[in-house]
mmJSON file of the N, C-alpha and C atoms, coordinates in Angstrom:
{"data_MODEL":{"atom_site":{
"group_PDB":["ATOM","ATOM","ATOM","ATOM","ATOM","ATOM","ATOM","ATOM","ATOM","ATOM","ATOM","ATOM","ATOM","ATOM","ATOM","ATOM","ATOM","ATOM","ATOM","ATOM","ATOM","ATOM","ATOM","ATOM","ATOM","ATOM","ATOM","ATOM","ATOM","ATOM","ATOM","ATOM","ATOM","ATOM","ATOM","ATOM","ATOM","ATOM","ATOM","ATOM","ATOM","ATOM","ATOM","ATOM","ATOM","ATOM","ATOM","ATOM","ATOM","ATOM","ATOM","ATOM","ATOM","ATOM","ATOM","ATOM","ATOM","ATOM","ATOM","ATOM","ATOM","ATOM","ATOM","ATOM","ATOM","ATOM","ATOM","ATOM","ATOM","ATOM","ATOM","ATOM","ATOM","ATOM","ATOM","ATOM","ATOM","ATOM","ATOM","ATOM","ATOM","ATOM","ATOM","ATOM","ATOM","ATOM","ATOM","ATOM","ATOM","ATOM","ATOM","ATOM","ATOM","ATOM","ATOM","ATOM","ATOM","ATOM","ATOM","ATOM","ATOM","ATOM","ATOM","ATOM","ATOM","ATOM","ATOM","ATOM","ATOM","ATOM","ATOM","ATOM","ATOM","ATOM","ATOM","ATOM","ATOM","ATOM","ATOM","ATOM","ATOM","ATOM","ATOM","ATOM","ATOM","ATOM","ATOM","ATOM","ATOM","ATOM","ATOM","ATOM","ATOM","ATOM","ATOM","ATOM","ATOM","ATOM","ATOM","ATOM","ATOM","ATOM","ATOM","ATOM","ATOM","ATOM","ATOM","ATOM","ATOM","ATOM","ATOM","ATOM","ATOM","ATOM","ATOM","ATOM","ATOM","ATOM","ATOM","ATOM","ATOM","ATOM","ATOM","ATOM","ATOM","ATOM","ATOM","ATOM","ATOM","ATOM","ATOM","ATOM","ATOM","ATOM","ATOM","ATOM","ATOM","ATOM","ATOM","ATOM","ATOM","ATOM","ATOM","ATOM","ATOM","ATOM","ATOM","ATOM","ATOM","ATOM","ATOM","ATOM","ATOM","ATOM","ATOM","ATOM","ATOM","ATOM","ATOM","ATOM","ATOM","ATOM","ATOM","ATOM","ATOM","ATOM","ATOM","ATOM","ATOM","ATOM","ATOM","ATOM","ATOM","ATOM","ATOM","ATOM","ATOM","ATOM","ATOM","ATOM","ATOM","ATOM"],
"id":[1,2,3,4,5,6,7,8,9,10,11,12,13,14,15,16,17,18,19,20,21,22,23,24,25,26,27,28,29,30,31,32,33,34,35,36,37,38,39,40,41,42,43,44,45,46,47,48,49,50,51,52,53,54,55,56,57,58,59,60,61,62,63,64,65,66,67,68,69,70,71,72,73,74,75,76,77,78,79,80,81,82,83,84,85,86,87,88,89,90,91,92,93,94,95,96,97,98,99,100,101,102,103,104,105,106,107,108,109,110,111,112,113,114,115,116,117,118,119,120,121,122,123,124,125,126,127,128,129,130,131,132,133,134,135,136,137,138,139,140,141,142,143,144,145,146,147,148,149,150,151,152,153,154,155,156,157,158,159,160,161,162,163,164,165,166,167,168,169,170,171,172,173,174,175,176,177,178,179,180,181,182,183,184,185,186,187,188,189,190,191,192,193,194,195,196,197,198,199,200,201,202,203,204,205,206,207,208,209,210,211,212,213,214,215,216,217,218,219,220,221,222],
"type_symbol":["N","C","C","N","C","C","N","C","C","N","C","C","N","C","C","N","C","C","N","C","C","N","C","C","N","C","C","N","C","C","N","C","C","N","C","C","N","C","C","N","C","C","N","C","C","N","C","C","N","C","C","N","C","C","N","C","C","N","C","C","N","C","C","N","C","C","N","C","C","N","C","C","N","C","C","N","C","C","N","C","C","N","C","C","N","C","C","N","C","C","N","C","C","N","C","C","N","C","C","N","C","C","N","C","C","N","C","C","N","C","C","N","C","C","N","C","C","N","C","C","N","C","C","N","C","C","N","C","C","N","C","C","N","C","C","N","C","C","N","C","C","N","C","C","N","C","C","N","C","C","N","C","C","N","C","C","N","C","C","N","C","C","N","C","C","N","C","C","N","C","C","N","C","C","N","C","C","N","C","C","N","C","C","N","C","C","N","C","C","N","C","C","N","C","C","N","C","C","N","C","C","N","C","C","N","C","C","N","C","C","N","C","C","N","C","C","N","C","C","N","C","C"],
"label_atom_id":["N","CA","C","N","CA","C","N","CA","C","N","CA","C","N","CA","C","N","CA","C","N","CA","C","N","CA","C","N","CA","C","N","CA","C","N","CA","C","N","CA","C","N","CA","C","N","CA","C","N","CA","C","N","CA","C","N","CA","C","N","CA","C","N","CA","C","N","CA","C","N","CA","C","N","CA","C","N","CA","C","N","CA","C","N","CA","C","N","CA","C","N","CA","C","N","CA","C","N","CA","C","N","CA","C","N","CA","C","N","CA","C","N","CA","C","N","CA","C","N","CA","C","N","CA","C","N","CA","C","N","CA","C","N","CA","C","N","CA","C","N","CA","C","N","CA","C","N","CA","C","N","CA","C","N","CA","C","N","CA","C","N","CA","C","N","CA","C","N","CA","C","N","CA","C","N","CA","C","N","CA","C","N","CA","C","N","CA","C","N","CA","C","N","CA","C","N","CA","C","N","CA","C","N","CA","C","N","CA","C","N","CA","C","N","CA","C","N","CA","C","N","CA","C","N","CA","C","N","CA","C","N","CA","C","N","CA","C","N","CA","C","N","CA","C","N","CA","C","N","CA","C","N","CA","C","N","CA","C"],
"label_alt_id":[null,null,null,null,null,null,null,null,null,null,null,null,null,null,null,null,null,null,null,null,null,null,null,null,null,null,null,null,null,null,null,null,null,null,null,null,null,null,null,null,null,null,null,null,null,null,null,null,null,null,null,null,null,null,null,null,null,null,null,null,null,null,null,null,null,null,null,null,null,null,null,null,null,null,null,null,null,null,null,null,null,null,null,null,null,null,null,null,null,null,null,null,null,null,null,null,null,null,null,null,null,null,null,null,null,null,null,null,null,null,null,null,null,null,null,null,null,null,null,null,null,null,null,null,null,null,null,null,null,null,null,null,null,null,null,null,null,null,null,null,null,null,null,null,null,null,null,null,null,null,null,null,null,null,null,null,null,null,null,null,null,null,null,null,null,null,null,null,null,null,null,null,null,null,null,null,null,null,null,null,null,null,null,null,null,null,null,null,null,null,null,null,null,null,null,null,null,null,null,null,null,null,null,null,null,null,null,null,null,null,null,null,null,null,null,null,null,null,null,null,null,null],
"label_comp_id":["MET","MET","MET","GLY","GLY","GLY","GLU","GLU","GLU","PHE","PHE","PHE","SER","SER","SER","PRO","PRO","PRO","ILE","ILE","ILE","HIS","HIS","HIS","TRP","TRP","TRP","LEU","LEU","LEU","ILE","ILE","ILE","VAL","VAL","VAL","LEU","LEU","LEU","ALA","ALA","ALA","ILE","ILE","ILE","VAL","VAL","VAL","VAL","VAL","VAL","LEU","LEU","LEU","LEU","LEU","LEU","PHE","PHE","PHE","GLY","GLY","GLY","GLY","GLY","GLY","LYS","LYS","LYS","LYS","LYS","LYS","ILE","ILE","ILE","PRO","PRO","PRO","GLU","GLU","GLU","VAL","VAL","VAL","MET","MET","MET","LYS","LYS","LYS","GLY","GLY","GLY","LEU","LEU","LEU","GLY","GLY","GLY","GLU","GLU","GLU","GLY","GLY","GLY","ILE","ILE","ILE","ARG","ARG","ARG","HIS","HIS","HIS","PHE","PHE","PHE","LYS","LYS","LYS","ASP","ASP","ASP","GLY","GLY","GLY","MET","MET","MET","SER","SER","SER","GLY","GLY","GLY","ASN","ASN","ASN","THR","THR","THR","GLN","GLN","GLN","SER","SER","SER","THR","THR","THR","GLN","GLN","GLN","ASN","ASN","ASN","VAL","VAL","VAL","ASN","ASN","ASN","THR","THR","THR","ALA","ALA","ALA","PRO","PRO","PRO","PRO","PRO","PRO","VAL","VAL","VAL","ALA","ALA","ALA","PRO","PRO","PRO","PRO","PRO","PRO","VAL","VAL","VAL","VAL","VAL","VAL","PRO","PRO","PRO","GLN","GLN","GLN","ALA","ALA","ALA","PRO","PRO","PRO","ALA","ALA","ALA","THR","THR","THR","GLU","GLU","GLU","GLU","GLU","GLU","LYS","LYS","LYS","LYS","LYS","LYS"],
"label_asym_id":["A","A","A","A","A","A","A","A","A","A","A","A","A","A","A","A","A","A","A","A","A","A","A","A","A","A","A","A","A","A","A","A","A","A","A","A","A","A","A","A","A","A","A","A","A","A","A","A","A","A","A","A","A","A","A","A","A","A","A","A","A","A","A","A","A","A","A","A","A","A","A","A","A","A","A","A","A","A","A","A","A","A","A","A","A","A","A","A","A","A","A","A","A","A","A","A","A","A","A","A","A","A","A","A","A","A","A","A","A","A","A","A","A","A","A","A","A","A","A","A","A","A","A","A","A","A","A","A","A","A","A","A","A","A","A","A","A","A","A","A","A","A","A","A","A","A","A","A","A","A","A","A","A","A","A","A","A","A","A","A","A","A","A","A","A","A","A","A","A","A","A","A","A","A","A","A","A","A","A","A","A","A","A","A","A","A","A","A","A","A","A","A","A","A","A","A","A","A","A","A","A","A","A","A","A","A","A","A","A","A","A","A","A","A","A","A","A","A","A","A","A","A"],
"label_entity_id":["1","1","1","1","1","1","1","1","1","1","1","1","1","1","1","1","1","1","1","1","1","1","1","1","1","1","1","1","1","1","1","1","1","1","1","1","1","1","1","1","1","1","1","1","1","1","1","1","1","1","1","1","1","1","1","1","1","1","1","1","1","1","1","1","1","1","1","1","1","1","1","1","1","1","1","1","1","1","1","1","1","1","1","1","1","1","1","1","1","1","1","1","1","1","1","1","1","1","1","1","1","1","1","1","1","1","1","1","1","1","1","1","1","1","1","1","1","1","1","1","1","1","1","1","1","1","1","1","1","1","1","1","1","1","1","1","1","1","1","1","1","1","1","1","1","1","1","1","1","1","1","1","1","1","1","1","1","1","1","1","1","1","1","1","1","1","1","1","1","1","1","1","1","1","1","1","1","1","1","1","1","1","1","1","1","1","1","1","1","1","1","1","1","1","1","1","1","1","1","1","1","1","1","1","1","1","1","1","1","1","1","1","1","1","1","1","1","1","1","1","1","1"],
"label_seq_id":[1,1,1,2,2,2,3,3,3,4,4,4,5,5,5,6,6,6,7,7,7,8,8,8,9,9,9,10,10,10,11,11,11,12,12,12,13,13,13,14,14,14,15,15,15,16,16,16,17,17,17,18,18,18,19,19,19,20,20,20,21,21,21,22,22,22,23,23,23,24,24,24,25,25,25,26,26,26,27,27,27,28,28,28,29,29,29,30,30,30,31,31,31,32,32,32,33,33,33,34,34,34,35,35,35,36,36,36,37,37,37,38,38,38,39,39,39,40,40,40,41,41,41,42,42,42,43,43,43,44,44,44,45,45,45,46,46,46,47,47,47,48,48,48,49,49,49,50,50,50,51,51,51,52,52,52,53,53,53,54,54,54,55,55,55,56,56,56,57,57,57,58,58,58,59,59,59,60,60,60,61,61,61,62,62,62,63,63,63,64,64,64,65,65,65,66,66,66,67,67,67,68,68,68,69,69,69,70,70,70,71,71,71,72,72,72,73,73,73,74,74,74],
"pdbx_PDB_ins_code":[null,null,null,null,null,null,null,null,null,null,null,null,null,null,null,null,null,null,null,null,null,null,null,null,null,null,null,null,null,null,null,null,null,null,null,null,null,null,null,null,null,null,null,null,null,null,null,null,null,null,null,null,null,null,null,null,null,null,null,null,null,null,null,null,null,null,null,null,null,null,null,null,null,null,null,null,null,null,null,null,null,null,null,null,null,null,null,null,null,null,null,null,null,null,null,null,null,null,null,null,null,null,null,null,null,null,null,null,null,null,null,null,null,null,null,null,null,null,null,null,null,null,null,null,null,null,null,null,null,null,null,null,null,null,null,null,null,null,null,null,null,null,null,null,null,null,null,null,null,null,null,null,null,null,null,null,null,null,null,null,null,null,null,null,null,null,null,null,null,null,null,null,null,null,null,null,null,null,null,null,null,null,null,null,null,null,null,null,null,null,null,null,null,null,null,null,null,null,null,null,null,null,null,null,null,null,null,null,null,null,null,null,null,null,null,null,null,null,null,null,null,null],
"Cartn_x":[17.64,18.331,16.997,15.934,14.938,13.741,13.464,12.563,13.382,13.01,13.587,12.837,13.745,13.148,12.924,12.303,12.21,13.445,14.213,15.759,16.265,15.964,16.387,15.732,14.454,13.594,14.228,14.203,15.003,16.264,17.035,18.403,18.241,17.367,17.011,16.71,15.577,15.021,16.063,17.223,17.968,18.875,19.144,20.398,19.199,18.16,17.243,17.353,17.068,16.865,18.177,19.519,20.636,21.259,20.775,20.829,20.015,18.975,17.887,17.778,17.763,17.272,16.087,15.884,14.261,13.662,14.051,13.098,13.067,13.935,13.727,12.751,12.214,11.652,10.098,9.796,8.201,7.783,8.802,8.772,8.927,9.878,9.987,8.47,8.008,6.509,5.682,5.593,4.42,4.544,5.977,6.13,5.525,5.911,5.444,3.786,3.536,2.21,1.48,1.932,1.376,1.154,2.734,2.611,2.095,1.949,0.692,-0.491,-0.947,-2.275,-2.222,-1.383,-1.607,-1.562,-0.881,-0.634,-1.924,-2.666,-4.017,-5.417,-5.023,-5.783,-5.944,-4.074,-4.086,-4.7,-4.39,-5.244,-6.656,-7.382,-9.178,-9.33,-8.487,-9.223,-9.776,-9.171,-9.578,-8.459,-9.209,-8.557,-8.684,-9.232,-9.018,-7.6,-7.315,-5.772,-6.149,-5.37,-5.623,-4.205,-3.539,-1.859,-2.18,-3.197,-3.201,-4.454,-5.001,-5.812,-5.538,-4.501,-3.913,-3.035,-2.939,-2.107,-2.353,-1.335,-2.126,-2.039,-3.255,-2.695,-1.517,-1.151,0.35,0.146,1.341,1.317,2.11,1.364,2.144,3.299,4.281,5.674,5.238,5.95,5.763,6.332,5.583,5.619,6.553,7.953,8.97,8.436,8.339,8.424,9.813,9.659,10.703,10.494,11.896,11.979,11.758,10.973,10.932,12.489,12.19,13.679,13.764,14.81,15.12,15.943,15.779,16.712,17.748,18.603,20.037,19.909,19.759,19.997,21.25,21.172,22.596,22.73],
"Cartn_y":[35.852,35.478,35.074,35.412,35.091,34.097,34.074,33.064,31.711,30.617,29.544,29.151,29.242,29.058,27.61,27.109,25.691,24.825,25.64,25.088,24.793,25.564,25.359,24.224,24.167,22.702,21.41,21.305,20.504,19.79,20.875,20.458,19.9,20.506,19.748,18.709,18.266,16.977,15.998,16.469,15.352,15.254,15.978,15.461,14.829,14.882,13.873,12.726,12.468,10.909,10.411,11.284,10.513,10.092,10.63,10.458,9.14,9.65,8.45,7.269,7.347,6.076,6.492,5.879,5.826,5.106,3.872,2.845,3.456,3.877,4.912,5.712,6.761,7.78,7.317,6.481,6.171,5.424,5.066,4.601,5.821,6.595,7.891,8.57,8.858,9.572,8.87,7.735,7.026,7.258,7.147,7.094,8.893,9.379,10.856,11.186,10.695,10.474,10.245,8.91,8.452,9.121,9.942,10.766,11.922,12.626,13.726,13.119,11.855,11.37,11.206,10.667,10.272,11.713,12.588,13.896,14.65,14.281,15.17,14.091,13.028,12.171,12.8,12.862,13.381,14.465,15.506,16.929,16.919,15.735,16.257,15.013,14.477,13.787,12.45,11.522,10.697,9.543,8.68,7.581,6.439,6.25,4.907,5.083,3.657,3.582,2.873,3.421,3.231,2.424,1.975,1.09,0.118,-1.147,-2.088,-2.174,-0.936,-1.032,-1.594,-1.596,-1.895,-3.116,-3.803,-4.792,-6.176,-7.355,-8.455,-9.104,-10.26,-10.935,-11.592,-11.445,-12.555,-13.51,-14.098,-15.553,-16.191,-17.622,-18.581,-18.968,-19.072,-20.003,-21.538,-21.74,-23.125,-24.349,-25.425,-26.746,-27.176,-27.514,-28.345,-30.093,-31.212,-32.314,-32.826,-33.584,-33.945,-35.709,-36.058,-37.53,-38.534,-39.518,-40.189,-40.608,-40.849,-41.486,-42.897,-43.213,-44.957,-45.218,-46.447,-47.148,-48.036,-47.839,-48.81,-50.351,-51.248,-52.503,-53.103,-54.005,-54.282,-56.097],
"Cartn_z":[-9.623,-8.348,-7.449,-7.672,-6.82,-7.235,-8.692,-8.869,-9.766,-9.78,-10.361,-11.716,-12.455,-13.953,-14.485,-15.355,-15.956,-15.817,-16.216,-16.311,-14.692,-14.312,-12.752,-12.42,-12.174,-11.944,-12.82,-13.88,-14.458,-14.131,-13.388,-12.924,-11.788,-10.349,-9.558,-9.554,-10.358,-10.517,-11.203,-11.921,-12.64,-11.32,-10.548,-9.445,-8.342,-7.91,-7.367,-8.078,-9.31,-9.993,-9.908,-9.893,-9.915,-8.255,-7.67,-5.66,-5.311,-5.9,-5.029,-6.01,-7.24,-8.383,-8.786,-9.776,-10.36,-9.724,-8.829,-8.373,-6.78,-6.259,-4.683,-4.698,-5.832,-5.859,-5.366,-6.222,-5.827,-4.326,-3.738,-2.321,-1.535,-1.767,-0.681,-0.923,-2.129,-2.199,-1.7,-1.557,-0.805,0.719,0.908,2.725,2.9,1.977,2.363,2.365,1.423,1.237,2.388,2.975,4.44,5.482,5.532,6.513,6.79,5.506,5.562,5.726,5.389,5.809,7.053,7.751,9.196,9.716,9.567,10.144,10.388,9.012,8.955,9.553,9.696,10.604,12.036,12.279,13.868,14.478,13.117,13.23,13.369,12.783,12.628,13.792,14.424,15.95,15.209,13.979,13.514,14.179,14.767,15.649,14.814,13.267,13.015,12.125,11.83,11.363,10.399,8.961,7.76,7.486,8.225,8.162,7.087,7.341,6.837,5.577,5.196,4.335,2.705,2.174,1.159,1.058,2.398,2.271,2.422,1.736,2.028,3.175,3.687,5.02,4.655,6.196,6.26,5.994,5.37,5.097,6.064,6.08,6.681,6.346,7.165,6.945,6.445,5.429,4.794,5.974,5.842,6.252,5.834,6.482,5.997,6.689,6.136,6.535,6.662,8.043,8.595,8.151,7.96,7.608,9.174,9.012,10.286,10.623,12.049,12.655,12.261,12.064,11.918,12.881,13.561,14.427,13.582,14.471,13.899,14.492,13.514,13.776,14.035,15.54,16.008,15.836],
"occupancy":[1.0,1.0,1.0,1.0,1.0,1.0,1.0,1.0,1.0,1.0,1.0,1.0,1.0,1.0,1.0,1.0,1.0,1.0,1.0,1.0,1.0,1.0,1.0,1.0,1.0,1.0,1.0,1.0,1.0,1.0,1.0,1.0,1.0,1.0,1.0,1.0,1.0,1.0,1.0,1.0,1.0,1.0,1.0,1.0,1.0,1.0,1.0,1.0,1.0,1.0,1.0,1.0,1.0,1.0,1.0,1.0,1.0,1.0,1.0,1.0,1.0,1.0,1.0,1.0,1.0,1.0,1.0,1.0,1.0,1.0,1.0,1.0,1.0,1.0,1.0,1.0,1.0,1.0,1.0,1.0,1.0,1.0,1.0,1.0,1.0,1.0,1.0,1.0,1.0,1.0,1.0,1.0,1.0,1.0,1.0,1.0,1.0,1.0,1.0,1.0,1.0,1.0,1.0,1.0,1.0,1.0,1.0,1.0,1.0,1.0,1.0,1.0,1.0,1.0,1.0,1.0,1.0,1.0,1.0,1.0,1.0,1.0,1.0,1.0,1.0,1.0,1.0,1.0,1.0,1.0,1.0,1.0,1.0,1.0,1.0,1.0,1.0,1.0,1.0,1.0,1.0,1.0,1.0,1.0,1.0,1.0,1.0,1.0,1.0,1.0,1.0,1.0,1.0,1.0,1.0,1.0,1.0,1.0,1.0,1.0,1.0,1.0,1.0,1.0,1.0,1.0,1.0,1.0,1.0,1.0,1.0,1.0,1.0,1.0,1.0,1.0,1.0,1.0,1.0,1.0,1.0,1.0,1.0,1.0,1.0,1.0,1.0,1.0,1.0,1.0,1.0,1.0,1.0,1.0,1.0,1.0,1.0,1.0,1.0,1.0,1.0,1.0,1.0,1.0,1.0,1.0,1.0,1.0,1.0,1.0,1.0,1.0,1.0,1.0,1.0,1.0,1.0,1.0,1.0,1.0,1.0,1.0],
"B_iso_or_equiv":[0.0,0.0,0.0,0.0,0.0,0.0,0.0,0.0,0.0,0.0,0.0,0.0,0.0,0.0,0.0,0.0,0.0,0.0,0.0,0.0,0.0,0.0,0.0,0.0,0.0,0.0,0.0,0.0,0.0,0.0,0.0,0.0,0.0,0.0,0.0,0.0,0.0,0.0,0.0,0.0,0.0,0.0,0.0,0.0,0.0,0.0,0.0,0.0,0.0,0.0,0.0,0.0,0.0,0.0,0.0,0.0,0.0,0.0,0.0,0.0,0.0,0.0,0.0,0.0,0.0,0.0,0.0,0.0,0.0,0.0,0.0,0.0,0.0,0.0,0.0,0.0,0.0,0.0,0.0,0.0,0.0,0.0,0.0,0.0,0.0,0.0,0.0,0.0,0.0,0.0,0.0,0.0,0.0,0.0,0.0,0.0,0.0,0.0,0.0,0.0,0.0,0.0,0.0,0.0,0.0,0.0,0.0,0.0,0.0,0.0,0.0,0.0,0.0,0.0,0.0,0.0,0.0,0.0,0.0,0.0,0.0,0.0,0.0,0.0,0.0,0.0,0.0,0.0,0.0,0.0,0.0,0.0,0.0,0.0,0.0,0.0,0.0,0.0,0.0,0.0,0.0,0.0,0.0,0.0,0.0,0.0,0.0,0.0,0.0,0.0,0.0,0.0,0.0,0.0,0.0,0.0,0.0,0.0,0.0,0.0,0.0,0.0,0.0,0.0,0.0,0.0,0.0,0.0,0.0,0.0,0.0,0.0,0.0,0.0,0.0,0.0,0.0,0.0,0.0,0.0,0.0,0.0,0.0,0.0,0.0,0.0,0.0,0.0,0.0,0.0,0.0,0.0,0.0,0.0,0.0,0.0,0.0,0.0,0.0,0.0,0.0,0.0,0.0,0.0,0.0,0.0,0.0,0.0,0.0,0.0,0.0,0.0,0.0,0.0,0.0,0.0,0.0,0.0,0.0,0.0,0.0,0.0],
"pdbx_formal_charge":[null,null,null,null,null,null,null,null,null,null,null,null,null,null,null,null,null,null,null,null,null,null,null,null,null,null,null,null,null,null,null,null,null,null,null,null,null,null,null,null,null,null,null,null,null,null,null,null,null,null,null,null,null,null,null,null,null,null,null,null,null,null,null,null,null,null,null,null,null,null,null,null,null,null,null,null,null,null,null,null,null,null,null,null,null,null,null,null,null,null,null,null,null,null,null,null,null,null,null,null,null,null,null,null,null,null,null,null,null,null,null,null,null,null,null,null,null,null,null,null,null,null,null,null,null,null,null,null,null,null,null,null,null,null,null,null,null,null,null,null,null,null,null,null,null,null,null,null,null,null,null,null,null,null,null,null,null,null,null,null,null,null,null,null,null,null,null,null,null,null,null,null,null,null,null,null,null,null,null,null,null,null,null,null,null,null,null,null,null,null,null,null,null,null,null,null,null,null,null,null,null,null,null,null,null,null,null,null,null,null,null,null,null,null,null,null,null,null,null,null,null,null],
"auth_seq_id":[1,1,1,2,2,2,3,3,3,4,4,4,5,5,5,6,6,6,7,7,7,8,8,8,9,9,9,10,10,10,11,11,11,12,12,12,13,13,13,14,14,14,15,15,15,16,16,16,17,17,17,18,18,18,19,19,19,20,20,20,21,21,21,22,22,22,23,23,23,24,24,24,25,25,25,26,26,26,27,27,27,28,28,28,29,29,29,30,30,30,31,31,31,32,32,32,33,33,33,34,34,34,35,35,35,36,36,36,37,37,37,38,38,38,39,39,39,40,40,40,41,41,41,42,42,42,43,43,43,44,44,44,45,45,45,46,46,46,47,47,47,48,48,48,49,49,49,50,50,50,51,51,51,52,52,52,53,53,53,54,54,54,55,55,55,56,56,56,57,57,57,58,58,58,59,59,59,60,60,60,61,61,61,62,62,62,63,63,63,64,64,64,65,65,65,66,66,66,67,67,67,68,68,68,69,69,69,70,70,70,71,71,71,72,72,72,73,73,73,74,74,74],
"auth_comp_id":["MET","MET","MET","GLY","GLY","GLY","GLU","GLU","GLU","PHE","PHE","PHE","SER","SER","SER","PRO","PRO","PRO","ILE","ILE","ILE","HIS","HIS","HIS","TRP","TRP","TRP","LEU","LEU","LEU","ILE","ILE","ILE","VAL","VAL","VAL","LEU","LEU","LEU","ALA","ALA","ALA","ILE","ILE","ILE","VAL","VAL","VAL","VAL","VAL","VAL","LEU","LEU","LEU","LEU","LEU","LEU","PHE","PHE","PHE","GLY","GLY","GLY","GLY","GLY","GLY","LYS","LYS","LYS","LYS","LYS","LYS","ILE","ILE","ILE","PRO","PRO","PRO","GLU","GLU","GLU","VAL","VAL","VAL","MET","MET","MET","LYS","LYS","LYS","GLY","GLY","GLY","LEU","LEU","LEU","GLY","GLY","GLY","GLU","GLU","GLU","GLY","GLY","GLY","ILE","ILE","ILE","ARG","ARG","ARG","HIS","HIS","HIS","PHE","PHE","PHE","LYS","LYS","LYS","ASP","ASP","ASP","GLY","GLY","GLY","MET","MET","MET","SER","SER","SER","GLY","GLY","GLY","ASN","ASN","ASN","THR","THR","THR","GLN","GLN","GLN","SER","SER","SER","THR","THR","THR","GLN","GLN","GLN","ASN","ASN","ASN","VAL","VAL","VAL","ASN","ASN","ASN","THR","THR","THR","ALA","ALA","ALA","PRO","PRO","PRO","PRO","PRO","PRO","VAL","VAL","VAL","ALA","ALA","ALA","PRO","PRO","PRO","PRO","PRO","PRO","VAL","VAL","VAL","VAL","VAL","VAL","PRO","PRO","PRO","GLN","GLN","GLN","ALA","ALA","ALA","PRO","PRO","PRO","ALA","ALA","ALA","THR","THR","THR","GLU","GLU","GLU","GLU","GLU","GLU","LYS","LYS","LYS","LYS","LYS","LYS"],
"auth_asym_id":["A","A","A","A","A","A","A","A","A","A","A","A","A","A","A","A","A","A","A","A","A","A","A","A","A","A","A","A","A","A","A","A","A","A","A","A","A","A","A","A","A","A","A","A","A","A","A","A","A","A","A","A","A","A","A","A","A","A","A","A","A","A","A","A","A","A","A","A","A","A","A","A","A","A","A","A","A","A","A","A","A","A","A","A","A","A","A","A","A","A","A","A","A","A","A","A","A","A","A","A","A","A","A","A","A","A","A","A","A","A","A","A","A","A","A","A","A","A","A","A","A","A","A","A","A","A","A","A","A","A","A","A","A","A","A","A","A","A","A","A","A","A","A","A","A","A","A","A","A","A","A","A","A","A","A","A","A","A","A","A","A","A","A","A","A","A","A","A","A","A","A","A","A","A","A","A","A","A","A","A","A","A","A","A","A","A","A","A","A","A","A","A","A","A","A","A","A","A","A","A","A","A","A","A","A","A","A","A","A","A","A","A","A","A","A","A","A","A","A","A","A","A"],
"auth_atom_id":["N","CA","C","N","CA","C","N","CA","C","N","CA","C","N","CA","C","N","CA","C","N","CA","C","N","CA","C","N","CA","C","N","CA","C","N","CA","C","N","CA","C","N","CA","C","N","CA","C","N","CA","C","N","CA","C","N","CA","C","N","CA","C","N","CA","C","N","CA","C","N","CA","C","N","CA","C","N","CA","C","N","CA","C","N","CA","C","N","CA","C","N","CA","C","N","CA","C","N","CA","C","N","CA","C","N","CA","C","N","CA","C","N","CA","C","N","CA","C","N","CA","C","N","CA","C","N","CA","C","N","CA","C","N","CA","C","N","CA","C","N","CA","C","N","CA","C","N","CA","C","N","CA","C","N","CA","C","N","CA","C","N","CA","C","N","CA","C","N","CA","C","N","CA","C","N","CA","C","N","CA","C","N","CA","C","N","CA","C","N","CA","C","N","CA","C","N","CA","C","N","CA","C","N","CA","C","N","CA","C","N","CA","C","N","CA","C","N","CA","C","N","CA","C","N","CA","C","N","CA","C","N","CA","C","N","CA","C","N","CA","C","N","CA","C","N","CA","C","N","CA","C","N","CA","C","N","CA","C"],
"pdbx_PDB_model_num":[1,1,1,1,1,1,1,1,1,1,1,1,1,1,1,1,1,1,1,1,1,1,1,1,1,1,1,1,1,1,1,1,1,1,1,1,1,1,1,1,1,1,1,1,1,1,1,1,1,1,1,1,1,1,1,1,1,1,1,1,1,1,1,1,1,1,1,1,1,1,1,1,1,1,1,1,1,1,1,1,1,1,1,1,1,1,1,1,1,1,1,1,1,1,1,1,1,1,1,1,1,1,1,1,1,1,1,1,1,1,1,1,1,1,1,1,1,1,1,1,1,1,1,1,1,1,1,1,1,1,1,1,1,1,1,1,1,1,1,1,1,1,1,1,1,1,1,1,1,1,1,1,1,1,1,1,1,1,1,1,1,1,1,1,1,1,1,1,1,1,1,1,1,1,1,1,1,1,1,1,1,1,1,1,1,1,1,1,1,1,1,1,1,1,1,1,1,1,1,1,1,1,1,1,1,1,1,1,1,1,1,1,1,1,1,1,1,1,1,1,1,1]
}}}
């Protein structure tokens, strides 16, 4: 009752996949890794932010042309 066997770990893994789904697990692991990295940076006194290293630059919103106003004829 003290140690986990490989069967126990497979059961735990199956439950995690059922709860979170296959697509959500990589996002959770990425967030966990970033949290650990920020914690280590904070402990070492590193003040540089690595937040936007792998992100694309912001995209400008699309420009929607407007039709010119027409005057009514009387």
